[in-house]
C-alpha positions in Angstrom: 0.1 0.0 -0.1 1.0 3.5 -0.8 0.6 5.9 1.7 -0.5 9.4 1.0 1.9 12.1 1.2 0.5 15.2 3.2 0.8 18.6 1.8 2.4 21.5 4.0 5.4 22.6 4.9 7.8 21.5 7.4 8.5 23.2 10.8 12.0 24.2 9.6 11.0 25.6 6.5 8.6 27.9 8.3 11.2 29.1 10.8 13.5 29.6 8.0 10.7 31.6 6.5 10.0 34.0 9.3 13.7 34.6 10.2 14.3 35.9 6.5 11.1 38.0 6.6 12.1 39.3 9.9 15.5 40.3 9.2 14.3 42.0 5.7 11.6 44.0 7.6 14.4 45.3 10.4 16.8 46.3 7.5 13.7 47.9 5.8 12.5 49.9 8.8 16.6 50.8 9.6 17.1 52.1 6.0 13.7 54.0 6.4 15.1 55.6 9.5 18.7 56.6 7.9 16.6 58.2 4.4 14.5 60.3 6.8 17.3 61.8 9.1 19.4 62.3 6.1 16.5 64.4 4.2 16.2 66.3 7.8 19.7 67.0 7.7 19.8 68.2 4.2 16.7 70.6 4.9 18.7 71.8 7.6 21.8 72.5 5.7 19.7 74.1 2.5 17.8 76.5 4.9 21.1 77.6 6.8 22.7 78.1 3.3 19.8 80.0 2.4 19.8 82.2 5.5 23.8 83.0 4.9 23.0 83.6 1.4 20.2 86.4 2.4 22.7 88.1 5.0 25.2 88.0 2.2 22.9 89.9 -0.1 21.8 92.1 2.7 25.2 93.3 3.4 26.4 94.0 -0.2 23.1 96.1 -0.8 25.5 98.6 1.0 27.3 100.8 -1.4 29.2 103.1 0.7 32.7 102.0 1.2 33.1 103.2 4.7 30.1 101.4 6.0 31.0 98.0 4.3 34.8 98.1 5.6 33.3 98.7 9.5 31.9 95.6 9.4 28.8 95.1 11.9 26.2 93.1 13.2 22.6 91.5 11.2 19.9 89.9 13.5 18.4 87.2 12.1 15.4 84.4 13.1 17.1 81.1 12.8 20.8 81.7 13.5 21.0 84.3 16.2 23.2 87.4 15.4 25.7 87.5 12.5 29.1 89.3 13.0 30.6 90.2 9.7 33.9 91.9 8.2 35.4 92.6 5.0 38.5 92.9 3.6 38.7 95.1 0.2 41.1 94.5 -2.3 41.8 96.4 -5.8 42.3 94.2 -8.8 44.0 95.0 -12.1 40.3 96.4 -13.5 39.4 100.1 -12.8 36.7 100.1 -10.2 36.6 96.4 -9.9 37.4 95.2 -6.2 37.8 91.6 -4.6 35.5 91.8 -1.2 36.2 89.1 1.1 33.1 88.6 3.4 33.7 86.5 6.6 30.3 85.4 8.3 30.5 83.9 12.1 27.0 83.4 13.4 25.9 82.2 16.9 23.4 79.6 16.0 20.1 78.3 17.6 20.0 75.7 19.9 16.1 75.5 19.6 16.3 75.0 15.8 19.4 72.7 16.3 21.5 75.7 14.3 25.3 75.2 15.5 27.7 78.0 15.8 29.9 78.4 12.8 31.9 80.7 10.2 31.6 80.9 6.4 34.0 83.0 4.0 32.3 84.7 0.8 35.2 86.2 -1.9 33.1 88.3 -4.3 34.0 90.7 -7.2 32.1 93.8 -6.7 32.2 97.1 -9.5 31.8 100.0 -7.8 33.0 103.4 -9.0 32.0 105.3 -6.0 34.7 103.5 -4.2 37.8 104.6 -6.2 37.3 108.2 -4.5 38.0 106.9 -1.0 41.5 107.7 0.1 42.4 103.9 0.3 42.2 103.6 -3.5 42.5 106.9 -5.0 46.1 106.2 -5.4 46.1 103.1 -6.4 43.6 103.9 -9.3 45.5 106.9 -10.4 48.7 104.4 -10.9 46.4 102.1 -12.7 45.0 104.9 -15.2 48.6 106.0 -15.8 49.8 102.3 -16.3 46.5 102.1 -19.0 47.6 105.6 -20.8 51.2 104.5 -21.0 50.3 101.0 -22.6 48.1 102.9 -25.1 50.6 105.4 -25.9 53.3 102.5 -26.7 50.7 100.7 -28.8 49.7 103.9 -30.7 53.5 104.6 -31.4 54.1 100.6 -32.4 51.1 101.0 -34.8 52.4 104.4 -36.5 55.9 102.6 -37.0 54.2 100.2 -39.5 
C-alpha cells in the first residue's frame, strides 16, 4: 500500500521563512530611518545656506565703502546674530574690487543650528569707491599704466 503524502511545510521551512522575513523587515525599517534623518539634515543645511546667502545679499546692498569696511552685526531669526567683517582689495581692472566677507553666527539651540563661520569672496564693480583715500592713489597709478600702454601701442602701430 502506498501512503498518501500530506501537503504542507515542515517546521524548519516555516522557521527559516519567518527569520528571513524578520531580517528583511528590520533592514527595511532601519533604511527608512536613515533616509529620513538624511533628508532632515539636508533640509536643515539648505535652510542654513539660504539664510547665509540672504545675509550676504543684505550686506552687499551697502554701497558706501566706509560702512562696508567697518563690518557689523545683522540679526536673523534662525541663526541668532551674524557678525560680519570685510577685506577689500583693488584688482587690476578699474573700479573692480575683490571683497572677502567673513560671517560668523551664534547659532540657535531651539532650531538645532550650531554656531559657525563662513567666508565668501566676491568681485564687485563699485565706481564710487575709487574716490576713497584707500584706493585713490592706486586708481591713479592704474590709469597712468593704461595710458602708457595705449601710447606704446599707438607708437608701435604708427611705425608700421
